[in-house]
LORODO-461421 format. One record per residue (C-alpha): x, y, z. Coordinates in steps of 0.05 Angstrom, whole numbers, padded with zeros to 5 digits, always signed. Example, Ala and Ser with C-alpha at 12.3 -4.5 7.8 and 13.67 -1.06 7.14 Angstrom:
residues 2
+00246-00090+00156+00273-00021+00143
END
This chain:
residues 290
+01104+00710-00811+01092+00651-00761+01069+00587-00787+01000+00562-00765+01008+00512-00708+01002+00439-00729+00939+00408-00699+00954+00347-00656+00921+00282-00678+00920+00220-00639+00904+00145-00642+00847+00109-00605+00844+00033-00589+00780+00010-00561+00762-00064-00547+00700-00094-00515+00722-00166-00494+00665-00214-00479+00635-00283-00480+00626-00314-00548+00580-00272-00594+00537-00310-00645+00572-00305-00712+00515-00282-00749+00508-00219-00707+00577-00194-00714+00577-00163-00780+00518-00115-00763+00548-00102-00693+00617-00080-00727+00578-00031-00773+00531-00004-00719+00588+00009-00669+00626+00047-00724+00567+00088-00741+00553+00099-00666+00623+00125-00652+00627+00166-00717+00561+00201-00697+00586+00216-00627+00651+00243-00653+00614+00287-00705+00571+00317-00651+00634+00335-00607+00670+00364-00665+00726+00314-00666+00710+00276-00730+00746+00321-00782+00796+00278-00820+00782+00218-00780+00788+00142-00800+00743+00091-00758+00749+00021-00771+00718-00034-00729+00731-00108-00727+00694-00167-00694+00714-00237-00670+00669-00281-00630+00702-00257-00565+00712-00182-00581+00688-00119-00617+00745-00072-00634+00750+00000-00654+00814+00036-00687+00804+00107-00695+00864+00143-00731+00873+00219-00738+00830+00240-00680+00835+00311-00658+00870+00316-00592+00825+00369-00570+00760+00406-00594+00775+00473-00632+00759+00534-00589+00696+00568-00610+00681+00642-00604+00609+00652-00580+00566+00712-00569+00535+00721-00504+00473+00768-00498+00456+00806-00434+00407+00862-00414+00369+00903-00462+00395+00970-00484+00346+01005-00445+00368+00974-00380+00443+00974-00396+00451+01049-00406+00425+01108-00374+00395+01172-00403+00465+01201-00421+00493+01135-00450+00533+01115-00388+00534+01040-00373+00488+01024-00314+00500+00973-00258+00465+00922-00298+00518+00931-00353+00576+00931-00306+00548+00866-00274+00540+00833-00342+00613+00851-00358+00637+00823-00291+00598+00760-00302+00631+00750-00371+00697+00773-00345+00709+00828-00396+00715+00902-00391+00654+00942-00394+00683+00980-00456+00684+00913-00493+00611+00905-00490+00569+00920-00555+00497+00923-00577+00465+00872-00624+00396+00874-00656+00350+00817-00637+00280+00799-00652+00264+00832-00584+00304+00897-00595+00375+00920-00581+00412+00879-00529+00479+00885-00498+00528+00827-00518+00599+00804-00504+00648+00755-00543+00669+00696-00508+00717+00640-00526+00689+00571-00508+00752+00527-00495+00748+00462-00530+00750+00398-00487+00805+00346-00497+00792+00281-00537+00806+00242-00471+00752+00283-00434+00701+00269-00490+00718+00196-00498+00711+00174-00429+00638+00195-00435+00618+00172-00506+00652+00104-00513+00608+00072-00460+00548+00101-00494+00570+00075-00561+00570+00006-00531+00504+00012-00494+00467+00040-00557+00485-00024-00599+00416-00055-00618+00423-00131-00612+00363-00175-00633+00365-00198-00560+00408-00181-00498+00422-00208-00429+00441-00184-00360+00490-00218-00317+00497-00174-00256+00422-00171-00235+00361-00143-00265+00383-00071-00262+00453-00087-00289+00481-00069-00358+00453-00109-00416+00493-00138-00474+00493-00194-00523+00541-00233-00477+00574-00219-00407+00629-00167-00417+00692-00191-00388+00744-00139-00404+00754-00067-00435+00814-00040-00469+00814+00037-00483+00880+00067-00500+00889+00138-00532+00960+00150-00561+00994+00102-00513+00955+00120-00451+00898+00080-00417+00832+00119-00411+00796+00121-00342+00729+00095-00363+00684+00033-00347+00633-00007-00392+00582-00050-00354+00622-00041-00290+00686-00066-00321+00744-00013-00315+00781-00006-00379+00859-00016-00383+00911-00036-00433+00905-00109-00424+00871-00157-00470+00869-00230-00479+00888-00279-00532+00853-00338-00561+00817-00378-00507+00861-00442-00517+00917-00415-00560+00941-00354-00530+00958-00315-00465+00901-00293-00415+00936-00226-00404+00970-00185-00459+00993-00114-00447+00984-00069-00511+01011+00001-00527+00972+00021-00589+00934-00013-00647+00994-00038-00681+01025-00070-00623+00956-00096-00603+00947-00129-00672+01017-00159-00671+01009-00190-00604+00941-00221-00614+00968-00251-00680+01021-00284-00636+00966-00307-00590+00919-00342-00636+00877-00283-00660+00870-00254-00726+00831-00190-00712+00810-00172-00782+00754-00211-00811+00776-00203-00882+00842-00235-00865+00809-00291-00832+00772-00302-00896+00838-00298-00936+00866-00350-00889+00809-00397-00901+00812-00387-00974+00888-00398-00981+00885-00464-00941+00821-00487-00978+00858-00478-01043+00920-00512-01016+00881-00577-00992+00845-00575-01062+00909-00573-01100+00941-00633-01060+00877-00675-01070+00858-00657-01141+00789-00625-01115+00751-00561-01136+00730-00511-01084+00658-00497-01087+00651-00420-01076+00604-00401-01022+00618-00330-00999+00567-00327-00945+00586-00391-00912+00660-00370-00914+00644-00303-00882+00601-00339-00827+00661-00388-00813+00706-00329-00804+00663-00298-00757+00657-00366-00721+00731-00367-00706+00789-00320-00681+00840-00365-00715+00809-00410-00768+00847-00470-00797+00820-00516-00855+00821-00589-00837+00805-00640-00888+00757-00700-00868+00717-00753-00901+00657-00795-00891+00632-00866-00916+00624-00864-00990+00560-00901-00981+00529-00833-00966+00542-00806-01037+00480-00843-01059+00441-00790-01026+00420-00728-01065+00474-00675-01069+00425-00625-01040+00420-00666-00977+00497-00675-00970+00513-00602-00983+00458-00578-00933+00479-00623-00880+00555-00606-00886+00541-00531-00894+00485-00517-00841
END
């Protein structure tokens, strides 16, 4: 007995690079982009067993899809044709209507059969609808997933009839299992070239897959995962506090905001004139935090 063929699974890297997105909008945008892509994959019968992760920095929204079906499953469908009264003559022989239906469905007339419907008996044929490839589907749904993001406000940078987004889109990365996808978003053609940190990294970085992408960006001043940026902030805060004998005031919302303000955060210790300590604590904290 032959073993069932193993279904091929592929990986997708999708990045929308743009001008700086307001930090407070990024967490919701990450979540919404993931939801949009998941819904579109479900609708196309590609979602089974898939992992979708999204990450945001001020200059990019990134989607990493693992375990994506390389192709939709083939689906057997039933196509109905003419009613029995038209399909067969008085002695039960197929009429020209039945033969035409068989030719249209590319089956032998003997393979046709009758089905009971609300309107009576009708001729029918089985057909196999071949699944489309992930590549064919993604080139259509990825731009839609971006366009459907609901920003509190958006802008256009190519004219009133042009694409709208929170900030001008500058580059697109779309790589499926090592191959660039032929698609465009807001008139920007996708490829495999991303950009590093605006000041600390290279302006053109070629990537093969997500692992390569994350590694190369790290080398070019970008920590792609917000959670790791928060960890970096926390580690450096503790190091400064330990050296100076200070205590870190925990503020989770502030730490998250700062993580989304930067692509490569670093903690720098500063000071101010001690005379300002005469002011109420609430004023000092509010000014430094907000």
